[in-house]
C-alpha positions in Angstrom: 0.0 0.0 0.0 1.6 3.3 -1.1 2.5 5.7 1.7 2.5 8.8 -0.5 0.9 9.8 -3.8 2.3 12.0 -6.5 0.2 13.1 -9.5 2.3 14.5 -12.4 -0.4 14.4 -15.0 -0.1 17.0 -17.6 3.7 17.5 -16.8 6.1 16.8 -19.6 9.6 15.5 -19.5 11.7 15.8 -17.4 9.3 17.0 -14.7 7.7 13.7 -13.8 11.1 12.2 -13.1 12.3 15.2 -11.2 9.3 15.4 -9.0 9.6 11.6 -8.3 13.3 12.1 -7.4 12.3 14.9 -4.9 9.4 13.0 -3.4 11.7 10.0 -2.8 14.4 12.0 -1.2 11.9 13.3 1.4 10.8 9.7 2.2 12.1 7.0 4.6 13.3 3.6 3.5 10.5 1.1 3.1 7.8 3.7 2.4 6.1 3.4 -1.0 5.4 6.2 -3.4 2.6 5.9 -6.0 3.3 8.1 -9.2 0.7 8.9 -11.8 2.0 10.3 -15.1 0.7 11.0 -18.6 3.9 11.8 -20.3 5.0 8.6 -22.2 8.6 9.4 -21.6 8.0 8.5 -17.9 7.6 4.8 -19.0 11.3 5.0 -20.0 12.7 7.6 -17.6 11.4 6.4 -14.2 12.4 2.8 -14.5 15.8 3.8 -15.9 16.5 6.0 -13.0 15.3 3.4 -10.4 17.7 0.7 -11.9 20.6 3.3 -11.0 19.3 4.1 -7.7 18.7 2.3 -4.3 14.9 2.4 -4.9 12.7 -0.5 -6.1 10.0 -0.5 -8.7 7.2 -2.6 -7.1 4.8 -2.4 -10.1 4.1 -0.4 -13.3 0.8 -0.2 -15.1 -0.9 1.8 -17.9 -4.5 2.5 -18.4 -5.6 4.9 -21.2 -2.6 7.0 -21.3 -2.2 7.0 -17.4 1.0 5.5 -16.4 1.1 4.4 -12.7 4.3 3.5 -10.8 4.6 2.2 -7.3 8.1 2.6 -5.9 9.6 1.4 -2.7 12.0 3.9 -1.2 15.5 2.3 -0.6 18.1 3.0 2.0 20.8 5.4 1.4 
């Protein structure tokens, strides 16, 4: 169950990724962030960033142009 919710609908690249990074930086390890985005670039950008970070992509879905990511915040 996500601890925090971030709606980046209507924002274009790179804003969904930047806002996701800022939200994760303000969270504690183990908390989960749910991100909603409408920019198709998020499908590439957010998972690519997470692979290079200490955070974990729990799930990713797409429904009618709305992209949903659930991310577990990792430790520093």
